[in-house]
C-alpha positions in Angstrom: -17.9 -10.3 -12.8 -14.1 -11.2 -12.7 -12.1 -11.3 -10.1 -8.4 -9.4 -10.0 -6.6 -12.1 -8.2 -4.1 -9.7 -6.2 -2.0 -12.7 -5.0 -1.2 -13.9 -8.5 -0.4 -10.5 -9.7 2.0 -9.8 -6.5 3.7 -13.2 -7.2 4.7 -12.0 -10.6 6.1 -8.9 -9.6 8.0 -10.8 -6.7 9.2 -12.8 -9.3 10.6 -10.2 -11.6 12.2 -8.6 -8.3 13.7 -11.6 -7.5 15.7 -11.6 -10.6 16.6 -7.9 -10.1 18.0 -8.9 -6.7 19.8 -11.9 -7.4 21.7 -9.5 -10.1 22.2 -6.8 -7.0 23.8 -9.5 -4.9 26.0 -10.8 -7.5 27.9 -7.2 -7.1 27.7 -7.3 -3.4 24.8 -5.0 -3.3 21.8 -6.9 -1.2 18.9 -4.7 -0.9 18.2 -4.2 2.8 14.9 -3.7 4.6 14.5 -2.6 8.2 11.3 -2.9 10.0 10.3 -1.5 13.3 7.4 -2.5 15.4 6.6 -0.7 18.8 4.2 -2.5 20.9 2.6 -6.0 20.4 -0.5 -5.1 18.3 -1.5 -8.6 16.8 -2.2 -7.2 13.4 1.0 -5.2 13.3 3.0 -7.8 14.3 1.4 -10.4 11.4 2.4 -7.3 8.7 5.6 -7.3 10.0 6.4 -11.1 10.1 4.6 -11.3 6.5 7.2 -8.2 5.2 10.4 -10.3 6.9 9.6 -13.4 5.3 8.8 -11.9 1.8 12.4 -10.5 2.4 13.9 -13.7 3.0 12.4 -15.4 0.2 13.6 -12.8 -2.1 17.0 -13.0 -0.7 16.8 -9.5 0.8 18.9 -8.9 4.0 16.2 -8.0 6.2 16.2 -6.6 9.8 13.3 -6.7 12.6 13.2 -4.4 15.6 10.2 -5.3 17.7 10.4 -3.1 20.7 8.5 -2.6 24.1 5.3 -0.7 23.8 6.8 1.8 26.6 9.7 2.5 24.2 9.9 6.1 24.1 10.1 8.3 21.2 13.5 9.5 21.8 14.5 6.1 21.6 13.0 5.4 18.5 14.3 8.4 16.9 17.6 7.0 18.4 17.2 3.6 16.4 16.1 5.4 13.1 19.2 7.5 13.4 21.2 4.5 13.4 19.7 3.0 10.3 19.9 5.9 8.4 23.4 6.0 8.8 23.8 1.9 7.9 24.9 1.7 4.3 23.5 -1.9 4.6 20.0 -0.6 5.0 18.3 0.9 2.0 14.7 1.0 3.3 13.2 1.8 7.0 9.9 1.3 8.0 8.2 1.9 11.0 4.8 0.0 11.7 2.0 2.1 11.9 0.1 3.1 14.2 2.7 3.6 17.0 1.8 3.9 21.0 -0.3 6.7 21.4 2.5 8.6 23.2 4.5 8.7 19.9 4.1 11.7 17.3 4.0 9.2 13.9 4.9 12.6 12.0 7.9 13.3 13.7 8.9 9.5 13.5 8.2 9.7 9.7 10.5 12.9 9.3 13.0 11.6 11.1 13.7 9.1 8.1 15.9 9.8 5.9 13.8 10.4 2.6 16.1 8.1 0.3 15.0 5.4 2.9 11.2 6.1 3.1 10.2 3.2 1.3 6.8 3.6 2.6 6.4 7.1 1.1 5.1 9.1 3.5 8.2 11.4 4.1 7.1 15.0 2.9 9.9 14.9 0.4 8.6 12.0 -1.1 4.8 13.5 -0.8 6.3 16.1 -2.5 7.9 14.6 -5.4 4.9 12.1 -6.2 2.7 15.6 -6.3 5.5 16.7 -9.1 5.4 13.7 -11.1 9.2 13.1 -9.8 10.2 9.3 -10.5 12.6 9.3 -8.0 10.0 9.6 -5.6 8.8 6.8 -3.4 5.1 6.4 -3.9 3.3 4.9 -1.0 2.8 1.0 -1.3 -1.1 0.3 -1.3 -1.8 3.4 -3.6 1.1 1.9 -6.1 -0.4 -1.5 -5.7 -3.8 -0.4 -6.6 -2.3 1.4 -9.8 -0.6 -1.9 -10.8 -3.6 -3.7 -10.3 -5.5 -2.0 -13.1 -2.5 -1.8 -15.4 -1.7 -5.5 -14.8 -5.5 -6.2 -15.4 -5.7 -4.1 -18.4 -8.0 -1.6 -17.2 -7.8 1.6 -19.2 -7.3 4.6 -17.0 -6.7 6.9 -19.5 -9.9 9.0 -19.8 -12.1 7.2 -17.2 -14.0 8.6 -14.7 -12.4 7.3 -11.4 -13.8 7.8 -7.9 -12.0 7.3 -5.0 -13.5 7.1 -1.6 -11.4 8.5 1.4 -8.8 11.0 1.4 -6.3 9.7 3.5 -2.8 10.6 2.8 -2.0 7.0 2.9 -4.5 5.9 0.1 -6.6 8.5 -1.1 -4.5 11.5 -1.9 -1.4 10.0 -3.0 -3.8 7.5 -5.2 -5.7 10.5 -7.1 -2.0 12.2 -7.9 -0.9 8.5 -9.4 -4.2 8.4 -11.6 -4.0 12.3 -13.1 -0.7 12.0 -14.1 0.5 11.3 -17.6 1.2 7.8 -18.8 0.1 4.3 -18.3 -1.9 3.6 -15.6 -2.7 7.5 -15.6 -4.2 10.3 -17.4 -8.1 9.4 -15.3 -10.5 11.9 -14.6 -10.5 11.8 -11.0 -12.7 12.8 -8.0 -12.2 11.8 -4.2 -15.1 11.7 -2.3 -15.5 11.1 1.4 -18.0 10.8 4.4 -18.6 14.6 4.1 -19.5 14.3 0.3 -23.1 15.0 -0.6 -25.3 11.8 -1.8 -22.0 9.5 -2.1 -24.0 6.8 -3.9 -24.8 9.1 -6.7 -21.2 10.3 -6.9 -19.8 6.5 -6.7 -22.5 5.4 -9.7 -20.8 7.9 -11.9 -17.1 5.8 -11.7 -16.1 3.6 -14.4 -13.4 2.6 -11.5 -14.7 2.8 -7.9 -11.7 2.7 -5.6 -13.2 1.9 -1.5 -10.8 3.4 1.0 -13.0 4.7 3.5 -12.2 2.2 6.5 -16.0 1.3 7.3 -16.4 -2.4 6.8 -19.2 -3.2 3.8 -20.0 0.5 3.3 -20.1 0.1 -0.4 -23.3 -1.0 -1.1 -24.9 -2.1 -4.8 -26.5 1.1 -4.9 -22.9 2.6 -5.2 -21.7 0.5 -8.5 -22.8 1.2 -11.7 -23.2 -2.0 -14.0 -19.9 -2.8 -15.6 -17.6 -0.9 -13.2 -14.3 -1.9 -12.2 -14.3 -1.9 -8.2 -10.8 -2.1 -6.2 -11.5 -2.4 -2.6 -8.8 -1.1 -0.2 -10.6 -1.8 3.1 -9.5 -4.5 5.6 -12.1 -4.6 8.6 -12.2 -7.8 10.8 -16.4 -8.3 12.2 -17.7 -10.8 14.3 -19.1 -13.8 12.6 -20.4 -16.5 15.0 -20.1 -19.3 11.8 -16.3 -18.9 12.1 -14.2 -21.1 14.5 -12.2 -17.7 15.3 -15.6 -15.9 16.0 -14.7 -13.2 13.3 -13.8 -12.7 9.3 -12.0 -10.3 7.2 -14.3 -7.7 5.1 -13.8 -4.9 3.0 -15.5 -1.6 2.5 -17.5 -3.4 -0.3 -20.2 -5.5 0.6 -18.8 -8.2 -1.6 -21.9 -10.1 -2.5 -24.1 -7.9 -3.4 -21.7 -5.6 -5.4 -19.7 -8.2 -7.3 -22.6 -9.5 -9.7 -22.7 -5.9 -11.0 -18.9 -5.4 -12.0 -16.8 -6.1 -14.3 -13.8 -6.8 -12.3 -13.6 -6.6 -8.7 -10.9 -6.9 -6.0 -11.6 -9.4 -3.2 -11.0 -9.3 0.5 -8.5 -10.8 1.3 -6.3 -11.8 -1.9 -7.1 -8.6 -3.5 -5.1 -4.9 -2.6 -3.0 -6.5 0.3 -0.7 -9.1 -1.3 0.1 -6.1 -3.8 0.8 -3.6 -0.6 3.5 -5.9 0.4 5.1 -6.3 -3.3 5.4 -3.0 -3.6 7.2 -2.3 -0.4 9.6 -4.6 -1.7 9.8 -3.0 -5.0 10.4 0.3 -3.4 13.1 -1.4 -1.5 14.9 -2.6 -4.4 14.5 0.8 -6.0 16.3 2.5 -2.6 19.1 -0.1 -3.0 19.4 1.2 -7.0 19.5 4.5 -6.1 22.0 3.9 -3.3 24.7 2.5 -5.5 23.7 4.3 -8.2 22.9 1.0 -10.7 21.6 1.6 -13.9 
């Protein structure tokens, strides 16, 4: 068993981006990202702080909007419209999930697809399905694919099982891994909570990607010997041995699964850092497209 170090790979990508951003700034084109948070969810606040900090470390223009939980949908849509028109902002991200009174689909569709660096707008979803290189790919699936490429995992011809069918991870990741070229050409099965005999399906995988949102759901009987496992899950569970009273775990029962794996991502330190790195990459891509920089 060898760990896939998501932190180290993310740092490599950010280092490459830093060079690009320096070049763009020299042309007076600093990439700009606006992050909007509605409400005071602690996990969302931590994510927003991390994104904002990474922007500043890279030399990007970063704007953070922390709105009260009672902010109306109309107020949020007005802010998005203003950011759509702002030439200094190339990427707009509304932290998910918003409060219950805000319709997330309406908010996503209000973002200019050319600034949709989360990759959730229907225009970008369609572009990903069509294999259009101008698409903004959702950050977590893109990060998973990059982890495989950087770890020299052969996807061409591999049997990949994705456990989870969300629009955030499962579906776009399946499209990415099926596309022709580097990090693609895989035979992909998308399984989910209603699939019959999940362990048997998962044991067929050369590469198993767990994104089902259930803590330590994937146990040793799901995994074939020598498989590669990517754990997308991040769940907080009670742990009386920790000072905080809790700890983070993935969707994979790491202690029992890891010994069977050729490669596996840890939680934390696996997919998480890649998600933020891919967000920065998408924002730089949006900036280049806006200024038509080769």
